[in-house]
DOZA-283558 format. One record per residue (C-alpha): residue number from 0; residue in three letters; x, y, z. Coordinates in pm, 1 decimal. Layout:
# residues N
+-----+-----+----------+----------+----------+
!   n ! res !        x !        y !        z !
+-----+-----+----------+----------+----------+
! NUM ! ALA !        X !        Y !        Z !
...
+-----+-----+----------+----------+----------+
***
This chain:
# residues 96
+-----+-----+----------+----------+----------+
!   n ! res !        x !        y !        z !
+-----+-----+----------+----------+----------+
!   0 ! MET !  -7796.7 !   4468.5 !    583.0 !
!   1 ! PHE !  -7645.5 !   4441.1 !    251.8 !
!   2 ! LEU !  -7420.3 !   4129.8 !    370.2 !
!   3 ! LEU !  -7760.8 !   3945.9 !    455.4 !
!   4 ! VAL !  -7897.8 !   4022.3 !    136.8 !
!   5 ! SER !  -7583.2 !   3920.1 !    -69.2 !
!   6 ! MET !  -7584.2 !   3577.1 !    165.1 !
!   7 ! ALA !  -7951.6 !   3537.5 !     69.8 !
!   8 ! GLU !  -7908.3 !   3508.4 !   -289.0 !
!   9 ! ALA !  -7628.8 !   3252.2 !   -306.8 !
!  10 ! ALA !  -7715.8 !   2943.6 !   -495.9 !
!  11 ! THR !  -7594.0 !   2600.4 !   -504.4 !
!  12 ! LYS !  -7580.0 !   2486.4 !   -881.5 !
!  13 ! LYS !  -7525.4 !   2175.1 !  -1035.5 !
!  14 ! MET !  -7325.0 !   2088.9 !  -1397.7 !
!  15 ! SER !  -7212.3 !   1797.1 !  -1571.8 !
!  16 ! CYS !  -6911.9 !   1827.2 !  -1805.0 !
!  17 ! SER !  -7049.6 !   1554.4 !  -2047.8 !
!  18 ! SER !  -7329.1 !   1859.5 !  -2105.5 !
!  19 ! SER !  -7265.2 !   2110.6 !  -2355.1 !
!  20 ! ARG !  -7146.7 !   2369.8 !  -2124.0 !
!  21 ! SER !  -6807.1 !   2407.4 !  -2040.0 !
!  22 ! LEU !  -6658.6 !   2474.0 !  -1676.7 !
!  23 ! ASN !  -6513.7 !   2782.1 !  -1808.5 !
!  24 ! ALA !  -6834.1 !   2902.6 !  -1884.1 !
!  25 ! ALA !  -7030.5 !   2829.9 !  -1587.6 !
!  26 ! THR !  -6798.8 !   2956.5 !  -1358.7 !
!  27 ! ALA !  -6801.6 !   3279.8 !  -1528.9 !
!  28 ! SER !  -7159.3 !   3314.0 !  -1479.4 !
!  29 ! LEU !  -7158.6 !   3249.3 !  -1093.8 !
!  30 ! LYS !  -7211.1 !   3542.5 !   -857.6 !
!  31 ! PRO !  -7001.3 !   3634.4 !   -485.5 !
!  32 ! GLY !  -7151.5 !   3326.3 !   -273.4 !
!  33 ! ASP !  -7230.3 !   3060.2 !   -530.5 !
!  34 ! THR !  -7114.9 !   2723.7 !   -522.0 !
!  35 ! LEU !  -7102.2 !   2475.4 !   -798.5 !
!  36 ! LEU !  -7112.1 !   2103.4 !   -769.3 !
!  37 ! VAL !  -6936.4 !   1944.7 !  -1060.4 !
!  38 ! SER !  -6946.4 !   1574.7 !  -1197.7 !
!  39 ! GLY !  -6802.8 !   1407.9 !  -1441.8 !
!  40 ! PHE !  -6482.6 !   1430.4 !  -1671.5 !
!  41 ! CYS !  -6393.1 !   1802.6 !  -1794.3 !
!  42 ! LYS !  -6160.1 !   1829.7 !  -2052.0 !
!  43 ! GLU !  -6037.3 !   2192.7 !  -2054.0 !
!  44 ! ASN !  -5784.6 !   2455.4 !  -1907.5 !
!  45 ! VAL !  -5998.0 !   2650.6 !  -1662.3 !
!  46 ! ILE !  -5957.7 !   3009.5 !  -1643.3 !
!  47 ! ILE !  -6115.6 !   3158.0 !  -1372.5 !
!  48 ! GLY !  -6116.2 !   3574.6 !  -1424.7 !
!  49 ! ALA !  -6026.1 !   3852.4 !  -1231.3 !
!  50 ! GLU !  -6421.8 !   3945.0 !  -1201.5 !
!  51 ! VAL !  -6534.3 !   3637.8 !  -1042.0 !
!  52 ! SER !  -6502.6 !   3617.1 !   -637.0 !
!  53 ! ARG !  -6632.3 !   3430.7 !   -357.8 !
!  54 ! ILE !  -6672.0 !   3083.9 !   -534.7 !
!  55 ! VAL !  -6672.2 !   2742.2 !   -434.7 !
!  56 ! LEU !  -6604.5 !   2496.8 !   -713.4 !
!  57 ! ASP !  -6686.4 !   2134.4 !   -558.3 !
!  58 ! GLY !  -6591.7 !   1786.3 !   -772.1 !
!  59 ! GLN !  -6725.6 !   1599.8 !   -486.1 !
!  60 ! GLY !  -6456.2 !   1354.4 !   -490.1 !
!  61 ! THR !  -6568.7 !   1252.5 !   -819.1 !
!  62 ! ALA !  -6476.1 !   1478.9 !  -1109.5 !
!  63 ! THR !  -6205.5 !   1506.3 !  -1293.7 !
!  64 ! ILE !  -6035.7 !   1833.1 !  -1459.5 !
!  65 ! ASN !  -5817.8 !   1734.1 !  -1735.9 !
!  66 ! GLY !  -5630.1 !   2004.9 !  -1866.8 !
!  67 ! ALA !  -5674.8 !   1953.4 !  -2275.7 !
!  68 ! ASP !  -5371.8 !   2210.8 !  -2357.4 !
!  69 ! GLY !  -5071.7 !   2013.9 !  -2233.0 !
!  70 ! GLY !  -4885.2 !   2295.8 !  -2247.5 !
!  71 ! ALA !  -5133.0 !   2551.6 !  -2023.2 !
!  72 ! ASN !  -5228.0 !   2504.6 !  -1631.1 !
!  73 ! ARG !  -5486.7 !   2246.8 !  -1540.9 !
!  74 ! ILE !  -5665.0 !   2603.2 !  -1371.9 !
!  75 ! VAL !  -5547.7 !   2931.9 !  -1356.9 !
!  76 ! VAL !  -5711.7 !   3159.0 !  -1088.2 !
!  77 ! ARG !  -5703.5 !   3526.5 !  -1108.5 !
!  78 ! GLY !  -6037.6 !   3574.2 !   -898.2 !
!  79 ! ARG !  -6028.5 !   3619.7 !   -511.9 !
!  80 ! GLY !  -6179.4 !   3407.3 !   -256.9 !
!  81 ! ILE !  -6224.5 !   3103.6 !   -478.8 !
!  82 ! THR !  -6215.8 !   2769.8 !   -331.3 !
!  83 ! ILE !  -6167.0 !   2461.2 !   -528.7 !
!  84 ! SER !  -6202.2 !   2081.2 !   -418.9 !
!  85 ! GLY !  -6259.2 !   1737.3 !   -417.8 !
!  86 ! PHE !  -6109.5 !   1729.6 !   -806.3 !
!  87 ! THR !  -5873.9 !   1465.5 !   -935.4 !
!  88 ! MET !  -5680.6 !   1617.0 !  -1189.6 !
!  89 ! THR !  -5498.4 !   1497.7 !  -1524.0 !
!  90 ! GLY !  -5318.7 !   1651.0 !  -1848.2 !
!  91 ! GLY !  -5147.6 !   1971.5 !  -1843.7 !
!  92 ! SER !  -4815.5 !   2111.1 !  -1749.1 !
!  93 ! ARG !  -4934.3 !   2189.8 !  -1393.5 !
!  94 ! GLY !  -5217.6 !   2189.5 !  -1144.2 !
!  95 ! ILE !  -5344.0 !   2527.5 !   -980.8 !
+-----+-----+----------+----------+----------+
***
């Protein structure tokens, strides 16, 4: 029964990287099972913390993550069960 309750609470959220909120802040606020649909040009290095689990980040084939710090990875994943798809990646020293 608990699993069914958790699945029912999963949400699909949208964010534009042109808004004032960062992708880092948006991923930190997601709950297990949530999907974040991202649009625009995200100029940041993304760190998904160990406390984040079972989320989906979907760039929908149009979003870009540009690692602002050329010496750091574009995305660092410390959480579990993270799915990342549909992004173009530039900048930074390495991908994910």
